C-alpha positions in Angstrom: -23.9 5.7 -20.7 -21.5 8.6 -20.6 -18.2 8.4 -18.7 -19.3 10.7 -15.9 -22.4 8.6 -15.1 -20.4 5.4 -15.3 -17.8 6.8 -12.9 -20.5 7.7 -10.4 -22.0 4.2 -10.6 -18.5 2.6 -10.3 -17.4 4.6 -7.3 -17.2 2.6 -4.0 -16.0 3.3 -0.5 -12.5 1.7 -0.4 -11.2 0.2 2.8 -7.8 -1.0 1.9 -4.9 1.0 0.4 -1.4 0.5 -0.9 1.2 2.4 1.2 2.6 4.4 -1.7 1.6 8.0 -1.9 -0.6 9.2 -4.7 1.0 11.4 -7.3 1.0 15.2 -6.7 -0.7 15.9 -10.1 -3.5 13.4 -9.1 -3.9 15.1 -5.8 -4.2 18.5 -7.5 -6.8 17.2 -9.9 -8.9 15.9 -7.0 -8.6 19.2 -5.1 -9.5 21.2 -8.2 -12.6 19.1 -8.6 -13.5 20.0 -5.0 -13.2 23.8 -5.5 -15.5 23.5 -8.6 -18.4 22.2 -6.5 -21.6 24.2 -6.3 -22.1 26.2 -3.2 -25.0 28.1 -1.6 -24.9 31.8 -2.6 -21.6 30.9 -4.3 -19.9 31.3 -0.9 -17.4 28.5 -1.6 -17.4 27.9 2.1 -14.7 25.3 2.2 -11.1 24.8 3.3 -9.1 21.7 2.6 -6.3 20.4 4.8 -4.2 17.8 3.1 -2.4 15.4 5.5 0.3 13.1 4.2 2.1 12.6 7.5 1.4 9.0 8.5 2.1 9.7 12.2 -0.6 12.4 12.3 -3.1 10.3 10.4 -2.5 7.5 12.8 -2.9 9.8 15.8 -6.2 11.1 14.5 -7.5 7.6 14.0 -6.4 6.6 17.5 -7.9 9.7 19.2 -11.2 9.1 17.3 -11.2 5.4 18.3 -10.8 6.4 22.0 -13.9 8.6 21.7 -15.8 5.7 20.0 -15.3 3.6 23.1 -17.6 5.9 25.1 -20.5 6.4 22.6 -23.9 4.9 23.4 -24.0 3.0 20.1 -22.7 -0.6 20.6 -21.4 -0.8 17.0 -19.3 2.3 17.5 -18.0 1.0 20.9 -17.0 -2.2 19.2 -15.1 -0.2 16.5 -13.3 1.7 19.2 -12.3 -1.4 21.0 -11.0 -3.1 17.8 -7.2 -2.8 18.1 -6.7 -3.6 14.4 -9.0 -0.9 13.1 -7.5 2.1 11.4 -10.3 4.5 10.5 -8.3 5.6 7.4 -7.6 1.9 6.5 -4.0 2.7 5.7 -4.7 5.5 3.3 -1.5 7.6 2.7 -3.5 10.8 2.2 -6.2 12.3 4.4 -8.0 15.4 3.3 -9.9 17.2 6.0 -12.8 19.4 4.8 -13.8 22.4 6.9 -16.6 24.9 6.4 -16.7 28.6 7.0 -18.9 29.3 10.0 -21.6 31.9 9.4 -22.0 31.3 5.7 -25.4 30.2 4.3 -24.7 26.5 4.0 -21.2 25.4 4.8 -22.0 21.8 5.6 -23.9 21.3 2.3 -21.2 23.2 0.4 -18.5 21.0 1.9 -20.5 17.8 1.2 -20.8 18.8 -2.5 -17.0 19.4 -2.6 -16.5 16.0 -1.1 -18.6 14.3 -3.6 -16.7 16.0 -6.4 -13.5 14.7 -4.8 -14.8 11.1 -4.6 -15.9 11.1 -8.2 -12.6 12.7 -9.4 -10.6 10.1 -7.4 -12.6 7.3 -9.0 -12.0 8.7 -12.5 -8.2 8.5 -11.7 -8.5 5.0 -10.4 -7.7 6.2 -6.9 -9.6 4.8 -4.0 -11.5 7.0 -1.6 -13.5 6.9 1.6 -15.7 9.6 3.2 -14.9 9.3 6.9 -17.4 10.9 9.2 -16.0 9.3 12.4 -12.7 11.0 12.1 -14.5 14.1 13.2 -14.3 12.7 16.8 -10.6 13.6 16.7 -11.5 17.3 16.2 -12.6 17.4 19.8 -9.0 16.9 20.9 -7.2 20.3 21.4 -3.7 18.8 20.7 -4.8 17.4 17.4 -6.5 20.6 16.4 -3.3 22.6 17.1 -1.5 20.4 14.5 -4.2 20.8 11.8 -3.9 24.6 11.3 -7.6 24.9 10.4 -8.1 28.6 9.7 -10.0 30.7 12.2 -13.7 30.8 11.5 -13.7 27.3 9.9 -15.2 24.2 11.4 -13.8 20.8 10.3 -16.5 18.4 9.3 -15.2 15.3 7.6 -12.1 13.4 6.3 -11.5 11.8 2.9 -9.1 9.0 2.7 -7.2 8.7 -0.6 -4.8 6.1 -2.0 -4.2 3.5 -4.6 -6.7 0.6 -4.1 -5.4 -2.5 -2.4 -8.6 -4.5 -2.4 -10.4 -6.6 -5.0 -13.6 -5.6 -6.6 -16.1 -4.0 -4.2 -19.7 -4.9 -5.1 -22.3 -2.2 -5.2 -24.7 -2.4 -2.3 -28.4 -2.9 -3.1 -30.0 0.4 -3.7 -33.2 1.4 -1.9 -36.3 1.3 -4.0 -39.3 3.6 -4.0 -37.2 6.7 -3.1 -38.5 8.9 -6.0 -41.9 10.6 -6.1 -43.0 12.2 -9.4 -45.4 15.1 -9.4 -46.2 16.1 -12.9 
């Protein structure tokens, strides 16, 4: 199996990070992988906000957790009420991914860029986690002021990055019968 396919199969969502910051050259490699993602009509509808300020990352996690407490889903409410939970799991870097509104497929474009970042991070032995729930923090005007998201862009997701501080993470069982061939 080639190294790209092996990296894809090895990648896991990491929920434990060392406090040390990733190297600047590693961060730049991951961001470069993002901007080489495919995009609808080649719009390249993304913008990346790199946050390495622990206070802001913690604030975003806490704001999102407060929102979780009021959601109808019991699992989400339990997460919001878990005082120990940090949605970024201590990651020293958080990349927010925003899409240009009005383009053909900004959400899909941003998702492709995220996947490229996750694979690039794994290839560098850097842990990563796609965090959808951090989007709840985007509803807070004070948080949004601090993020400097360009006008016309909508933030969708966050990506936690950092050196792994967990043991081996086993691959979850994959769903079967998800492919139909028509030949």
